[in-house]
Each structure stands twice: as C-alpha cells, then as structure tokens.
C-alpha positions as CSV (number, residue, x, y, z in Angstrom):
1,X,3.0,21.9,6.1
2,X,0.5,20.0,3.9
3,X,0.7,20.1,0.1
4,X,-1.5,22.6,-1.7
5,X,-3.7,20.1,-3.5
6,X,-7.4,19.7,-4.3
7,X,-8.6,16.7,-2.4
8,X,-10.9,14.3,-4.2
9,X,-11.0,11.5,-1.5
10,X,-9.4,11.8,1.9
11,X,-10.3,8.3,2.9
12,X,-7.1,6.5,4.1
13,X,-4.9,9.6,4.1
14,X,-3.9,9.1,7.7
15,X,-3.1,5.4,7.1
16,X,-1.0,6.4,4.1
17,X,0.8,9.1,6.1
18,X,1.6,6.6,8.8
19,X,2.8,3.9,6.4
20,X,5.0,6.4,4.5
21,X,6.5,7.7,7.8
22,X,7.3,4.1,8.9
23,X,8.7,3.2,5.5
24,X,11.1,6.2,5.6
25,X,12.5,5.1,9.0
26,X,15.6,3.5,7.3
27,X,16.3,6.5,5.0
28,X,19.1,8.8,6.0
29,X,16.8,11.7,6.3
30,X,16.0,14.1,9.1
31,X,12.8,13.7,11.0
32,X,11.5,16.8,9.2
33,X,12.3,15.2,5.8
34,X,10.6,12.0,6.8
35,X,7.5,13.9,7.8
36,X,7.6,15.9,4.6
37,X,7.9,12.6,2.7
38,X,4.8,11.3,4.5
39,X,2.9,14.5,3.8
40,X,3.8,14.2,0.1
41,X,2.6,10.6,-0.2
42,X,-0.6,11.3,1.7
43,X,-1.1,14.6,-0.2
44,X,-0.9,12.8,-3.6
45,X,-3.2,10.1,-2.3
46,X,-6.1,12.5,-1.6
47,X,-6.0,13.8,-5.1
48,X,-7.1,10.4,-6.4
49,X,-10.3,8.4,-5.8
50,X,-10.1,5.1,-3.9
51,X,-8.6,6.1,-0.6
52,X,-5.4,4.3,0.4
53,X,-5.5,2.3,-2.8
54,X,-4.7,5.6,-4.6
55,X,-1.3,5.9,-2.8
56,X,1.4,6.7,-5.3
57,X,4.3,4.4,-6.1
58,X,7.9,5.6,-5.4
59,X,8.5,6.2,-9.1
60,X,5.6,8.5,-9.3
61,X,6.7,11.0,-6.6
62,X,9.4,13.0,-8.4
63,X,7.4,13.3,-11.7
64,X,4.3,14.4,-9.7
65,X,6.3,17.1,-8.0
66,X,7.7,18.3,-11.3
67,X,4.2,18.4,-12.8
68,X,2.8,20.3,-9.8
69,X,5.4,22.8,-8.7
70,X,2.7,24.9,-7.1
71,X,2.0,22.2,-4.5
72,X,5.1,22.7,-2.4
73,X,7.7,25.3,-1.6
74,X,10.7,25.3,-4.0
75,X,13.4,23.1,-2.8
76,X,11.3,21.3,-0.1
77,X,11.7,17.9,-1.7
78,X,15.2,18.2,-3.3
79,X,16.5,15.5,-1.0
80,X,13.9,13.1,-2.3
81,X,14.6,13.7,-5.9
82,X,18.3,13.1,-5.2
83,X,17.6,9.9,-3.3
84,X,15.0,8.3,-5.6
85,X,16.8,9.1,-8.9
86,X,20.0,7.5,-7.6
87,X,20.3,3.9,-8.9
88,X,20.0,2.5,-5.4
89,X,17.5,5.1,-4.2
90,X,14.5,2.9,-4.0
91,X,16.4,0.6,-1.6
92,X,16.2,3.4,1.0
93,X,12.5,2.5,1.5
94,X,12.7,-1.2,0.9
C-alpha cells in the first residue's frame, strides 16, 4: 500500500519508484519488501517540490519514517532500519 502522505508534486514519482525497485534488486529482501522500499522512496519524493530531484537519499529514509510514524503501518519498514543502520547497510543498494 502507498504511504499516507500529503502530495506536493507527483512529477517523477513513477520514475523514482522504478529506480528504487531496481536499486533494491541486490538487497536480501523479499519482493514485497523491495516493493515497499520503492513505495517509501516514491512516497517521500511526492512530499517535496521538484519531482524526481526531490528523491530522498538513503540516509534520510529511517529518520523520515521515525518523524512520520503515521505514514506507514507499525513494523512495515523494520527490515529497512536494520539494514541501513548496519555499518555495511548502504552497500546493499550500491
């Protein structure tokens, strides 16, 4: 399911979704987790002006989720926090 966010600019959301899904191909996540990751990245993107140029960096994802707990079901992104906060976590998506 999509994130519960207020969209500012949906330009490029599909492109960002596709890029995030492709970037997650090497991560040891299930397909559902990879789709959730892409939904998260695209969902954050639409909350910012500038279309795809508003896509978040990896280091922004977990802090954004913590600042907006109402945007997703509890526990939905626990796998992401575990992966990205690990010292080698960013390598999953490199």
